[in-house]
C-alpha positions as CSV (number, residue, x, y, z in Angstrom):
1,M,67.0,25.8,-15.3
2,L,69.6,28.2,-16.4
3,P,68.9,31.9,-17.2
4,L,68.7,32.6,-20.9
5,L,69.7,36.1,-21.5
6,L,71.0,38.1,-24.4
7,A,72.5,41.2,-22.9
8,A,72.5,44.4,-21.2
9,A,71.4,47.7,-19.7
10,T,71.5,51.4,-18.7
11,C,72.0,53.9,-15.8
12,A,72.3,57.6,-15.2
13,T,68.8,57.6,-13.9
14,G,66.4,55.4,-11.9
15,D,63.7,55.7,-14.6
16,V,62.7,52.3,-15.9
17,S,62.0,53.4,-19.4
18,T,65.3,55.2,-19.8
19,L,67.1,52.2,-18.4
20,L,65.6,49.7,-20.8
21,Q,65.9,52.1,-23.8
22,A,69.6,52.3,-23.1
23,H,69.8,48.5,-22.7
24,R,68.1,48.0,-26.1
25,A,70.4,50.5,-27.8
26,A,73.5,48.8,-26.4
27,V,72.5,45.4,-27.5
28,Q,71.3,46.5,-31.0
29,A,69.6,43.2,-31.6
30,P,68.3,42.7,-35.2
31,A,64.6,43.1,-35.6
32,Q,63.8,39.7,-37.1
33,Q,62.1,36.5,-36.1
34,A,64.6,33.7,-35.6
35,T,65.7,30.6,-33.6
36,R,68.9,31.0,-31.8
37,V,71.1,27.9,-31.0
38,A,73.9,28.6,-28.6
39,R,76.5,26.0,-27.4
40,Y,78.3,26.5,-24.1
41,S,81.1,24.7,-22.4
42,Y,79.7,23.5,-19.0
43,S,81.8,23.3,-15.8
44,G,80.1,22.7,-12.5
45,E,79.3,20.2,-9.8
46,G,82.6,18.6,-10.6
47,L,81.4,17.8,-14.1
48,Q,82.7,18.9,-17.6
49,G,80.5,18.9,-20.7
50,D,78.3,21.2,-22.7
51,L,75.0,22.9,-22.6
52,V,73.0,23.6,-25.8
53,S,70.4,26.4,-25.6
54,T,67.7,26.6,-28.3
55,V,65.5,29.8,-28.1
56,D,62.7,31.3,-30.1
57,E,63.7,34.9,-30.1
58,T,60.1,36.1,-30.5
59,S,58.2,34.1,-27.9
60,G,61.1,33.0,-25.7
61,A,60.2,29.3,-25.9
62,F,63.3,27.3,-25.1
63,I,65.1,24.0,-24.7
64,Q,68.2,23.6,-22.6
65,E,70.1,20.3,-22.8
66,V,73.0,19.4,-20.5
67,N,75.5,16.6,-21.5
68,A,78.2,16.3,-18.9
69,G,79.7,12.9,-18.7
70,I,77.1,10.5,-17.3
71,V,74.7,13.3,-16.7
72,H,72.2,14.0,-19.5
73,T,69.2,16.2,-18.6
74,A,67.0,18.8,-20.3
75,E,64.4,21.4,-19.6
76,G,62.0,23.2,-21.9
77,F,59.1,25.5,-22.4
78,D,56.9,25.7,-25.5
79,G,55.2,29.0,-24.5
80,R,52.4,27.2,-22.7
81,R,53.9,24.3,-20.7
82,A,57.2,23.6,-19.0
83,W,58.8,20.2,-19.0
84,R,61.9,18.4,-17.8
85,R,63.9,15.3,-18.7
86,D,65.4,14.0,-15.4
87,L,68.6,12.2,-14.6
88,S,67.0,8.8,-15.4
89,G,65.8,10.0,-18.8
90,F,62.1,10.2,-17.9
91,V,60.2,13.2,-19.2
92,T,57.4,14.9,-17.1
93,P,55.3,18.1,-17.6
94,Q,56.2,20.7,-14.9
95,D,52.9,22.3,-13.8
96,G,53.5,22.2,-10.0
97,G,55.2,24.6,-7.6
98,D,57.1,27.5,-9.2
99,K,58.0,25.7,-12.4
100,P,55.5,27.4,-14.7
101,A,56.5,30.8,-13.3
102,L,60.2,30.2,-13.7
103,A,59.7,29.0,-17.3
104,V,57.8,32.3,-18.0
105,N,60.7,34.3,-16.5
106,E,63.2,32.5,-18.7
107,A,61.1,33.1,-21.8
108,Y,60.6,36.8,-20.8
109,R,64.3,37.4,-20.6
110,A,65.2,35.2,-23.6
111,A,62.9,37.3,-25.9
112,N,63.8,40.6,-24.2
113,R,60.1,41.3,-23.7
114,W,61.0,44.2,-21.4
115,W,61.8,46.1,-24.6
116,R,58.2,46.1,-25.7
117,A,56.2,49.3,-25.2
118,D,53.8,47.5,-22.8
119,R,56.6,45.5,-21.2
120,D,54.5,42.5,-22.1
121,G,52.3,43.1,-19.1
122,A,55.1,42.8,-16.6
123,R,55.4,44.9,-13.4
124,L,58.7,46.7,-13.3
125,E,60.1,48.5,-10.3
126,S,63.4,50.5,-10.1
127,L,66.0,49.3,-7.7
128,G,68.1,52.4,-8.3
129,C,69.8,53.7,-11.3
130,D,71.1,50.4,-12.5
131,G,68.6,47.8,-11.3
132,L,65.1,46.5,-11.8
133,R,62.7,44.2,-10.1
134,V,60.7,42.4,-12.8
135,T,57.6,40.4,-12.3
136,P,56.4,39.0,-15.7
137,R,52.8,38.3,-16.3
138,G,52.4,34.7,-15.1
139,G,55.9,34.7,-13.7
140,S,57.7,35.5,-10.4
141,A,59.8,38.4,-9.3
142,F,63.5,38.5,-10.2
143,D,66.1,41.3,-9.9
144,A,68.3,42.5,-12.8
145,W,71.2,44.8,-12.7
146,F,72.9,46.7,-15.6
147,D,76.4,48.2,-16.1
148,P,76.1,52.0,-15.7
149,A,78.7,52.6,-18.5
150,T,77.9,49.9,-21.1
151,H,74.2,49.4,-20.2
152,L,74.7,45.7,-20.5
153,L,73.1,43.2,-18.2
154,T,75.6,42.1,-15.5
155,R,73.6,39.9,-13.1
156,V,70.2,38.4,-12.3
157,R,69.1,37.2,-8.9
158,E,66.1,34.9,-8.6
159,A,64.4,32.6,-6.0
160,R,64.1,29.1,-7.3
161,S,62.6,25.7,-6.4
162,F,63.0,24.2,-2.9
163,G,64.3,27.3,-1.1
164,T,67.3,28.0,-3.4
165,V,68.4,31.3,-4.7
166,T,70.6,31.7,-7.8
167,E,72.6,34.7,-8.9
168,T,73.8,34.7,-12.5
169,H,76.7,37.0,-13.6
170,Y,77.1,37.9,-17.3
171,S,80.4,39.1,-18.8
172,E,82.8,39.0,-21.8
173,Y,80.1,40.2,-24.3
174,R,80.7,39.7,-28.0
175,R,78.7,40.4,-31.1
176,I,77.8,37.4,-33.2
177,S,75.3,37.4,-36.1
178,G,74.3,40.9,-35.1
179,R,73.6,39.9,-31.5
180,L,75.5,41.1,-28.5
181,V,75.7,38.1,-26.2
182,P,77.6,37.3,-23.0
183,G,80.5,35.0,-23.6
184,R,80.7,33.9,-20.0
185,M,78.0,33.2,-17.4
186,E,78.6,32.2,-13.8
187,V,75.7,30.8,-11.8
188,I,76.1,31.0,-8.0
189,T,73.6,29.1,-5.8
190,N,72.6,30.2,-2.3
191,D,75.4,32.9,-2.3
192,D,78.1,30.2,-2.2
193,A,80.7,31.6,-4.7
194,S,83.2,28.8,-4.0
195,A,81.9,26.5,-6.7
196,P,79.9,28.3,-9.4
197,L,78.5,26.7,-12.5
198,V,80.4,28.3,-15.4
199,L,79.2,28.5,-19.0
200,G,81.4,29.6,-21.8
201,L,80.0,30.5,-25.2
202,V,81.5,28.2,-27.8
203,S,79.2,29.0,-30.8
204,L,76.0,30.8,-31.8
205,E,73.9,29.9,-34.8
206,V,70.9,31.8,-36.0
207,K,68.2,29.9,-38.0
208,A,64.9,30.6,-39.5
209,R,62.2,30.7,-36.8
210,A,61.1,27.1,-35.9
211,S,57.6,25.8,-35.3
212,R,56.5,25.8,-31.6
213,T,56.4,22.0,-31.9
214,L,60.2,22.0,-31.7
215,F,59.9,23.1,-28.1
216,A,57.1,20.8,-27.1
217,M,57.6,18.1,-24.4
218,P,59.3,15.1,-26.0
219,R,57.3,11.8,-26.4
220,P,58.5,8.9,-24.2
221,G,61.6,7.2,-25.4
222,A,62.3,3.5,-25.7
223,R,60.9,1.4,-22.9
224,D,63.7,0.8,-20.4
225,W,61.8,-1.3,-17.8
226,T,60.4,-4.8,-17.5
227,L,57.7,-6.7,-15.6
228,P,56.6,-10.3,-15.7
229,A,54.0,-11.5,-18.2
230,S,51.2,-10.7,-15.6
231,G,52.1,-7.0,-15.9
232,R,52.7,-6.6,-12.2
233,T,54.8,-7.8,-9.2
234,T,54.2,-7.5,-5.5
235,V,56.9,-7.1,-2.9
236,P,56.6,-7.1,0.9
237,F,58.1,-4.1,2.8
238,Q,59.1,-3.1,6.3
239,L,57.6,0.0,7.7
240,L,60.4,1.4,9.9
241,N,60.0,4.9,11.4
242,N,57.2,5.4,9.0
243,H,59.7,4.7,6.2
244,I,59.0,2.1,3.5
245,I,62.0,-0.3,3.2
246,V,62.1,-2.6,0.2
247,P,64.8,-5.1,-1.0
248,V,66.5,-3.9,-4.2
249,R,69.1,-5.6,-6.4
250,V,71.6,-3.3,-8.0
251,N,73.3,-4.6,-11.1
252,G,72.0,-8.1,-10.3
253,G,73.7,-8.2,-6.9
254,E,72.3,-9.3,-3.5
255,P,69.2,-7.5,-2.2
256,L,69.9,-4.4,-0.2
257,P,67.4,-2.4,2.0
258,F,66.3,0.7,0.1
259,L,64.0,3.5,1.1
260,L,61.0,3.8,-1.2
261,D,60.6,7.6,-1.6
262,T,58.2,9.4,-3.9
263,G,59.9,12.6,-2.8
264,G,63.4,11.5,-3.7
265,H,65.7,10.2,-6.5
266,D,67.3,6.9,-7.3
267,I,70.3,7.0,-4.9
268,L,73.1,4.7,-3.9
269,T,74.8,5.2,-0.5
270,P,78.7,5.4,-0.5
271,A,78.9,1.9,1.0
272,T,76.9,0.5,-1.9
273,V,78.9,2.4,-4.4
274,K,82.1,1.0,-2.9
275,A,80.8,-2.5,-2.7
276,L,79.9,-2.5,-6.4
277,G,83.1,-0.9,-7.5
278,L,81.3,2.0,-9.1
279,K,83.0,5.3,-10.1
280,V,81.5,8.5,-8.8
281,A,81.5,11.5,-11.1
282,G,81.1,15.1,-10.0
283,A,80.1,16.6,-6.7
284,S,77.2,18.9,-5.9
285,A,75.2,20.3,-3.0
286,A,72.2,18.2,-1.8
287,S,69.6,19.3,0.7
288,G,66.5,17.8,2.3
289,G,64.1,18.5,5.1
290,G,66.8,20.1,7.3
291,E,68.7,23.3,6.6
292,A,72.1,21.8,6.2
293,T,73.5,20.5,2.9
294,N,75.4,17.4,1.9
295,T,77.5,16.5,-1.1
296,S,76.3,14.2,-3.8
297,G,77.9,12.8,-6.9
298,Y,76.7,10.7,-9.9
299,V,77.1,7.0,-10.8
300,R,76.1,4.9,-13.8
301,I,74.2,1.7,-12.9
302,E,73.1,-1.1,-15.3
303,S,69.9,-2.1,-13.5
304,L,67.7,-1.7,-10.4
305,Q,65.3,-4.6,-9.6
306,V,62.5,-4.9,-7.0
307,G,60.8,-8.2,-7.1
308,E,60.3,-8.8,-10.8
309,A,60.2,-5.1,-11.7
310,S,63.4,-3.8,-13.2
311,M,64.8,-0.8,-15.1
312,G,68.0,0.4,-16.5
313,P,70.6,1.4,-17.4
314,E,70.4,4.9,-15.8
315,S,72.5,7.5,-14.0
316,A,71.7,7.9,-10.3
317,L,72.9,9.9,-7.4
318,A,75.6,8.8,-4.9
319,L,74.7,10.3,-1.5
320,D,75.0,9.5,2.2
321,F,71.4,10.6,2.9
322,S,70.6,8.5,6.0
323,P,73.2,7.7,8.6
324,P,72.5,4.3,10.3
325,D,72.0,5.9,13.7
326,V,69.0,7.9,12.3
327,E,67.1,4.9,10.9
328,G,68.5,2.1,12.9
329,L,69.8,0.2,9.9
330,T,72.3,0.7,7.1
331,L,70.5,1.5,3.9
332,G,71.8,0.6,0.5
333,G,70.1,3.4,-1.2
334,M,66.8,5.1,-2.2
335,L,64.2,3.9,-4.8
336,G,63.0,7.3,-6.0
337,A,61.2,9.0,-8.8
338,G,63.5,7.6,-11.5
339,F,62.2,4.1,-10.9
340,L,58.7,4.8,-9.6
341,E,57.5,7.1,-12.4
342,R,57.7,4.3,-14.9
343,F,55.0,2.3,-13.2
344,V,51.7,2.4,-11.4
345,V,52.8,2.0,-7.8
346,R,50.4,0.7,-5.2
347,I,51.5,1.0,-1.5
348,D,49.3,-1.0,0.9
349,Y,50.3,0.2,4.3
350,G,48.0,-2.3,5.9
351,A,49.3,-5.4,4.2
352,R,52.8,-4.0,4.1
353,T,53.2,-4.6,0.3
354,V,54.1,-2.5,-2.7
355,T,52.9,-3.5,-6.2
356,F,54.4,-2.3,-9.4
357,I,51.9,-2.4,-12.3
358,D,52.3,-1.8,-16.1
359,P,50.5,1.6,-16.7
360,A,49.0,0.2,-19.9
361,R,47.4,-2.6,-18.0
362,F,46.0,-0.6,-15.1
363,S,42.4,-0.8,-16.3
364,A,39.5,1.6,-15.9
365,K,37.8,-1.0,-13.7
366,E,40.9,-1.3,-11.5
367,R,41.2,2.4,-11.3
368,A,37.6,2.7,-10.2
369,S,38.2,0.3,-7.3
370,A,41.5,1.9,-6.2
371,G,39.9,4.6,-4.0
372,V,39.2,8.3,-4.4
373,G,41.2,9.8,-7.3
374,V,43.3,12.9,-6.4
375,P,44.8,14.6,-9.5
376,F,48.4,15.7,-9.2
377,T,50.9,17.8,-11.1
378,F,54.7,17.4,-11.1
379,Y,56.9,19.8,-9.1
380,E,60.2,18.6,-10.5
381,H,60.0,14.9,-9.4
382,L,57.3,15.2,-6.8
383,P,53.6,14.6,-7.1
384,Q,51.8,17.8,-5.9
385,V,48.1,17.9,-5.1
386,Q,45.6,20.6,-4.2
387,G,44.0,20.5,-0.8
388,T,43.2,22.4,2.3
389,L,44.6,22.8,5.8
390,D,41.7,23.6,8.1
391,G,39.9,25.3,5.2
392,R,43.0,27.1,4.0
393,P,43.8,26.3,0.3
394,A,47.2,24.6,0.1
395,R,49.4,22.7,-2.3
396,F,50.9,19.5,-0.9
397,D,53.9,17.5,-2.1
398,I,53.3,13.8,-1.6
399,D,56.5,12.3,-0.1
400,T,56.5,8.8,1.2
401,G,60.1,9.4,2.3
402,S,58.9,11.7,5.1
403,R,58.0,10.1,8.4
404,S,55.7,13.0,9.3
405,D,52.0,13.5,8.8
406,V,52.5,16.9,7.2
407,N,55.3,19.5,7.3
408,V,54.0,23.0,6.7
409,T,56.5,25.3,4.9
410,S,57.7,28.4,6.8
411,P,56.4,30.9,4.2
412,F,52.9,29.5,4.6
413,V,53.2,29.4,8.4
414,E,54.1,33.1,8.3
415,R,51.6,34.1,5.7
416,A,48.7,32.4,7.4
417,A,49.8,33.3,11.0
418,L,49.6,29.6,11.9
419,R,51.7,29.9,15.1
420,T,49.0,32.2,16.4
421,A,46.2,30.1,15.1
422,Y,47.5,26.9,16.9
423,P,48.9,28.0,20.3
424,H,49.0,24.6,21.9
425,G,52.0,23.0,20.1
426,V,55.4,21.7,21.0
427,T,58.8,22.7,19.6
428,V,61.0,19.7,19.0
429,T,63.2,17.9,16.5
430,E,60.7,15.9,14.4
431,G,62.7,14.6,11.6
432,W,66.2,13.9,10.2
433,G,67.2,13.7,6.5
434,A,69.8,14.7,3.9
435,G,69.7,18.2,5.3
436,G,70.3,17.1,8.9
437,P,67.8,17.6,11.9
438,S,64.5,19.3,11.3
439,R,63.0,21.3,14.2
440,A,59.5,22.4,14.1
441,Y,56.5,23.5,16.1
442,V,54.2,20.5,16.0
443,V,50.4,21.0,16.4
444,R,47.1,19.1,16.0
445,L,45.0,20.2,13.0
446,G,41.3,19.8,12.8
447,E,41.3,18.5,9.2
448,L,43.5,18.2,6.2
449,T,42.1,17.4,2.7
450,L,43.9,16.0,-0.3
451,G,41.5,16.7,-3.2
452,K,38.2,15.3,-2.0
453,V,39.8,13.0,0.7
454,R,39.3,14.3,4.2
455,V,41.9,13.4,6.9
456,P,40.8,14.2,10.5
457,K,43.2,15.4,13.2
458,P,46.6,14.9,11.6
459,L,49.7,16.3,13.2
460,A,51.3,19.2,11.5
461,S,54.9,20.4,11.9
462,L,55.1,24.1,11.4
463,S,58.5,24.9,10.0
464,S,60.5,28.0,10.7
465,A,63.3,27.1,8.2
466,K,65.2,29.9,6.5
467,R,66.9,27.5,4.1
468,G,66.1,24.1,2.6
469,A,63.0,22.6,1.1
470,F,60.7,23.8,3.9
471,S,61.6,27.4,3.2
472,D,60.1,27.1,-0.3
473,A,57.1,29.4,-1.0
474,S,56.1,27.3,-4.0
475,Y,54.0,24.9,-2.0
476,E,52.4,24.9,1.5
477,G,53.0,21.4,2.9
478,N,54.8,18.1,2.5
479,V,52.6,15.0,3.2
480,G,54.5,12.0,4.4
481,S,53.9,8.4,5.3
482,G,52.7,9.3,8.8
483,L,49.5,10.4,7.2
484,L,49.5,8.1,4.1
485,K,49.8,5.0,6.4
486,R,46.0,5.4,6.9
487,F,45.5,4.4,3.3
488,V,46.2,2.1,0.4
489,A,47.9,4.7,-1.8
490,T,48.2,4.1,-5.5
491,F,50.4,6.4,-7.7
492,D,49.4,6.5,-11.3
493,Y,52.3,8.6,-12.7
494,A,51.3,8.3,-16.4
495,R,47.7,9.6,-15.7
496,Q,48.9,11.9,-12.9
497,V,46.4,10.6,-10.3
498,L,46.9,9.5,-6.7
499,Y,44.2,7.0,-5.5
500,L,43.6,6.8,-1.7
501,A,41.5,4.0,-0.2
502,P,41.2,4.3,3.6
503,L,42.3,1.3,5.7
504,A,39.7,-0.2,8.0
505,R,42.2,-0.6,10.8
506,P,45.2,1.8,10.5
507,D,48.2,1.6,12.8
508,A,47.6,2.5,16.5
509,D,50.4,5.0,16.3
510,A,48.9,6.9,13.3
511,S,49.0,10.6,14.1
512,R,50.3,10.0,17.6
513,F,52.9,12.3,19.0
514,D,55.7,11.0,21.3
515,R,54.3,11.0,24.9
516,A,57.8,11.4,26.4
517,G,58.9,14.4,24.3
518,I,62.3,13.3,23.1
519,W,64.0,12.5,19.8
520,V,66.3,9.5,20.0
521,N,68.9,8.0,17.6
522,Q,70.5,4.6,17.7
523,A,73.7,4.2,19.7
524,D,75.8,1.4,21.0
525,G,74.0,-0.2,24.0
526,G,70.7,1.7,23.5
527,V,69.4,4.9,22.1
528,Q,70.8,8.4,22.6
529,V,68.7,11.4,23.4
530,M,69.3,14.0,20.7
531,D,66.6,16.5,21.7
532,V,64.3,17.1,24.7
533,A,61.1,19.2,24.2
534,P,60.7,22.0,26.7
535,G,58.2,21.3,29.4
536,S,57.9,17.6,28.3
537,P,57.7,14.6,30.6
538,A,61.3,13.8,29.6
539,E,62.5,17.2,30.8
540,E,60.5,16.9,34.0
541,A,62.1,13.5,34.5
542,G,65.6,15.1,34.2
543,L,66.6,13.6,30.9
544,K,69.1,15.6,28.9
545,V,70.6,15.7,25.4
546,G,73.4,13.1,25.2
547,D,71.9,10.6,27.7
548,L,72.1,7.0,26.6
549,I,68.8,5.2,27.4
550,T,69.5,1.5,28.1
551,Q,66.1,0.3,29.4
552,L,62.5,1.4,29.2
553,D,60.3,0.0,32.0
554,G,62.7,-2.8,32.6
555,Q,63.0,-3.8,28.9
556,P,66.5,-3.6,27.3
557,V,66.5,-1.1,24.5
558,A,69.4,-2.6,22.7
559,A,67.2,-5.7,22.0
560,Q,64.6,-3.6,20.1
561,S,64.8,-1.9,16.8
562,L,65.0,1.9,16.8
563,S,61.6,2.0,15.0
564,D,60.0,0.0,17.8
565,V,61.5,2.2,20.5
566,R,60.2,5.3,18.8
567,R,56.8,3.7,18.4
568,S,56.7,2.6,22.0
569,L,57.3,6.2,23.1
570,K,54.2,7.2,21.2
571,L,52.1,4.5,22.8
572,L,53.2,4.7,26.4
573,P,50.0,4.7,28.7
574,V,49.1,8.2,29.8
575,G,49.7,8.8,33.5
576,V,51.4,5.5,34.2
577,A,54.9,6.1,35.4
578,V,57.7,4.5,33.5
579,R,61.2,3.7,34.8
580,I,64.0,4.9,32.5
581,D,67.5,3.5,32.9
582,F,70.2,5.5,31.3
583,T,73.8,6.5,31.5
584,R,75.2,10.1,31.5
585,A,78.9,10.5,30.8
586,G,79.2,6.8,31.5
587,V,77.5,7.0,35.0
588,P,74.4,4.8,35.4
589,K,71.2,6.7,36.4
590,T,67.5,6.1,36.6
591,A,64.5,8.4,36.1
592,R,60.7,8.2,36.6
593,L,58.9,9.5,33.6
594,V,55.1,10.1,33.6
595,P,53.8,10.0,30.0
596,R,51.1,12.4,28.8
597,D,49.7,13.7,25.5
598,L,51.7,16.8,24.7
599,I,49.4,17.3,21.8
600,P,45.9,16.1,22.7
601,D,43.4,14.8,20.2
């Protein structure tokens, strides 16, 4: 979402009223009700195109549409509800996370509501003679600065979704149709000024005020997916490292292993892009569970097919999100929200099958038998549900692409003093994604709830991230397949309900923590130790980061999958010594490791 601002400001004093009076006088906007349509040139993420911004100058309701090569997206707000059209062309309401608050912020600035005598109920604080901190009613705090000489708005800084911060700079003001508007806007994300998004004003048209229906969420477009006559198809999957791996055909080619991820997007890896001869457009920063960023681009694909379910054409991301050494196999891509949101998706972790169902043929009878219904909202592409963490109210994103039970965001950890509340945890690398390694303090909870569904004794990774998705204050936790594998989980995207039916016999390693205390990745000849938990059996046995484990209790590691090795480390018998054969700097060594429960039940 891009800031929608008209103009400017004041100084000479730190008084809020004087500042805003000077701003209003500088802008000299006409006192009339109108709809403003501005067209901007768009240059960012390696893409060129345009952005069209349509704004109701009275309420601030808006639509922003980006058309940049193969990227066509939109966001809007009708004064009551925010919505977005994603890269795949699917439209969803945006009621989760910080999306409603950010939409209110946009509308507040677009309509210059701070000019009103009551500031439209906002809380305003001075940041000095030329700055304000503004918290609109129903919105979130943002900072605005004004030029001391011209009193025109020069920049706005705002925290946004998934731990990002944007700072928008306004310049080259010009008067059009009686409105003083910035001719240039630069949007800088996470203080990286090396590649800003630049918008240049091309034209501004003022029309009679439009009905609010103009800004309402669009109805679904033409159907772009197919299923067989039965209205469903079922596909077997592998569960590797608590990740769902399904065979996917891209553009009718041979099946490739894809990660099925309700927390992700439709993505092709660079190897798949190259094999299919696709052209990558643009380049932008991508982040995940870790604090690092990666670079993604965009590709146009004709079709994605899983079993007899298919969709396309669509634009998708090109991203190296999972190196082979992390998962133990080379992935062809990710089957994410772009594909999943078009269907009812049933994931049977017990039978290891996923079923795609026509939403119109998912009957009331079938819904009643699918398990306990948990309503969800959309936080961008993610399903988000209300629940509790040991009685503490919390919003949880549902993310099958996460291997964990639940990752608790750092703002919630701090706000609820969770490190103090759970003193018997272990600090260790517990995940690896697009953002690199994720370190967390892992503890055992008493109970987590998702709606009315109670989950006893899950593991919780308490994040301390300063950047990335787990630094986001707009939700409290990210629930992954480590927890969901106790259920048959059915995602009804059209009705925004997640159904959970408990399995009679879930996996033995469900909510088990590694009894050795190490994180390993795949390597030639075995698995390589990437992290050792302090005070763990692995540390006591003398293992160090960089060691190459070749045998576990006499069994060659190279003959096993990485997923099986990690699983075996969780299920080692407590107190029974295990021989570890490994090499360090090429020198063969052995160690005696005595497993124990680092995080008891």
